[in-house]
N, C-alpha and C positions, 0 to 999 in steps of 0.2 A: 496592419500588415497581416493579421491573422486570417481575415476573410480572403485576402489574395492568395495566401498559401492554400487555404481550403479549396478555392476555386480551381487553382492549378492542379491540385490533387485529384479533384473530380474529373477535370478535363483529361488527365492522364489515365485515371482509373477506368473510365468507361471504355476507351478503345482496347485497353489491356484485357478487361473482362470479356469483351466481345471476341477478341482474338483467341483467348483461352477457351471460351465456351461455344465457339461457332460450330464445332462439329455436332453439338447437340441441337443447334438450330437448323442445320442443313440436313442432317441424316436422322431419321427416326426408325431404326431397325424394328421389324416386326417378326421376331423369332417364332418358329413353329416347333412344337414338341413332336416326338416320334409318334405319340398317340394321335395327334392331330394330322400328322402326315399320313398315317394309315387310314384314318377316317376319310380324308380327302381322296385318297387313292381308291377306296371302296365306293365313294360317291360318284366318282368319274372313272369308270373302268376303261374308257377309251384313252385316258391320259396315262402316260408313263412317267414315273419319277426317275430322272436321270442325274447322275453325279459325274463330275469332272474334277480332276486334280490340277490346279493351276501350277504354273512353273515354280512358284515359290512354295509349293506343297500344300496350299490351302485347299480344302475340299469344298467344292461349290455344287449347288443344286439348281435344277430347273425342271419345269413340267413340260412334257412333250406330247403334242397331239399330231399324229401323222397326217400328211396331206401336202398339196402343192398349190401355190408356192408356199414356202416356209416363212412365216413371219417371226422374226427374232425380236422379242418384246422386252423393253426396259421401262419399268414403272416409275411412279412418283416417289417422293422421299419418305412417305409413310405408308407405302402400299404393300400389302400382302398379295402378290400376283396370283395366288391360287383362286381368288374370287373371279378372275377372268375366264376360268375353265368353263363355267356355265354359259357366260355371255358369248364367248367366241364360238362355242359349239352351236348355239342358237343362231347367231348372226352371220357367221361366215362358213357355211357348210362346204366341205371339200378342201378348205385351206388348212395348212399345217401351222402349228404354233410352237414356239419354244419360249416359254415364260420364265425369265431369268430371276432367280433370287440373288440380290446383291450380297456382298459379304456382310455377315451379321443378320441378314434377313432370311426368313423361312428356315430352312435347315442348312444354309450355307455357313461355313465357318468364317472367322476373320473379322476385321474391322473395316468399315467403308471409308474410302477417300476417293478423290477425283482420280488420282493416279492409278489406284488399284482397280476401280470400276472400269476405267478406260482400257486397261490392260486385260482385264477379265473379258470384256466385250469382244476384243479381238480373238481371244482364245475360244469363246463360245461360237463365234463366226466360223472359225476353222474347224471346231468340233462338228458343227452342223454340216459343213461340206464334206468332211472326211468320215465321220462316224454315222451321220444320219443320211448321207448321200443326197443332200439337198441340191437340186439343180438350179433353183431360183430362190434367192434369199432377199426378202424385203425387211428392212429394219424399221421398227416402230418404237418411238420414244415419247413418253408422256411426262410433261412437266420437267422435273429433274432429269428423267430419263432421256429427254430430248438432247441434253448436253452429251450424254453417253452415246446416243445414236449418231449424232453429228460427228463426234470424234471417230466412231467406227467407220462411218461412210467416207471420212477423209483418209482413213488408213487402209481400207479394203474396198475392192470393187463390189458394190452391191447393186441389185437390180432396181431398187426403188427405196424411197424413204417416206415414212409417215411420221409426222410430228403433231402431237396434240398439246395445246397450251405451251408452246415452246418459248424460249427467251433468246435474246441476242447474246447476253453473257450474264452469269450470275452476279458479276461485279456491278453491272448496270442496274439490275433489279435491286440489289442491295442498296445501291446509291439512291434509288427511288424511295425506298422505305426508310433508310437511315442516312439522310443527306449530311448529317453532322459528322459521320465517321469517314476516316481516310480509306481510300479504296485498297491501299497496300496491305491492310490487315487481313484481307480475304485469302485464305490458303487454298481454296477450291474455286477458281474463277470460272471454270467451264465456259471458255470463250468460244462459243459457236460461231459468232460473227466473223472471227478471223479465218475460219475454215470454209464457210459457206461459198465464197467466190471461187473455190477450187473443186467443188463437187458437181459432177455432171449428172448424177442419178436423178430421175424424176422425183418430184416432191409433192406430197399431199399435206397441206398445212391446215390443221383444224384449230380454230381459235374461239374462245368464249367471249361473247359480246360484253358480259359483265364480270370479266375476270378481275377479282380483287387481289390476287396474288401476283400474277404476271400481267401488268397493264398491256393492252393490245399493241401499243406502240413498239414494245420490245419484240413481239412476235413479227410485226411488220418489218422491222429493220432486218431481221434474219431472213425473212421471205424475200425482200427486195435484193439482198446480197447474194441469194442462191443462184448459181450459174446454170444449173440444169433446168429443164422444163418444169413448170410448177403450177399448182392449183391452190387457190385460197378459198377456204370455206369458213364463213363466219356463222357461228351457232347462236341464233337469236335467243336472247333470254337466259343463256347458260352462264353459270359462274364457273370458277376454276375447277370445282369438284363435281359439277353436274353436267358435264358435256355429254356423257353417255345417255342421259335422259332425253336428249333432243334427237328425234328420228333421223335428222340429216347426218348425224355423226356416223352411225353404222351404215347408212345408205351410201355415203361418200366412200367409206372404206371398202364396202363390197364392190362398188364400181371400179375402184382403183385396183383392187386385187386381180380382177379379171382382165384388165387391160394388158396388152403386150408391152413389156418394158425391155 
């Protein structure tokens, strides 16, 4: 009977361990010191460091580049969005960007969670319209950020949506990688598939041919469910973290930004 008890203990322990430790698997905050913040601001004088106090009192940070339309950017789960300052300045002249630091990332305070990130995204959207006087707002979500972007597009009227390496739901992606685990243990499901059929905003969907993190089928399910007009761009040879190295990535974004939406 001893081995049966041990087997049952293992079967129970693994889901419990995954439940307890899942925040560390999903979110990888990239904090920035005040010194690094000042260095980044000096390196990119066209960018402005902006702060917003969320409704719960948490102080949040983003990088703002003036221009039109304004692209509200939500990055991946281990991304320091300040790296995008150089890239967007080179690749999208004239466009504005608001690069959001999630809670616990950059110089934003707090702890990340699906609920908090989605609520913060709505507040950043409203901040962009009221404080930055943005007339056209395009939401851009990469990887984990695609889940935030879709939630925002479902909650607010946005002019268009760009999704890079997106997924249908984090639950489905987790099931692909950990088929032995019950789906109910996931605290942050990021169910984009449930909201896609109700979003009318035009979509640009950028997917990596060799995505080892989000298999393309999960991006395709989200794309097929999207109600608004949509364009699918498959980046040949790209992996999950190398999409930007494919020229078609930024070319498609530039073309999408200048289209009337």
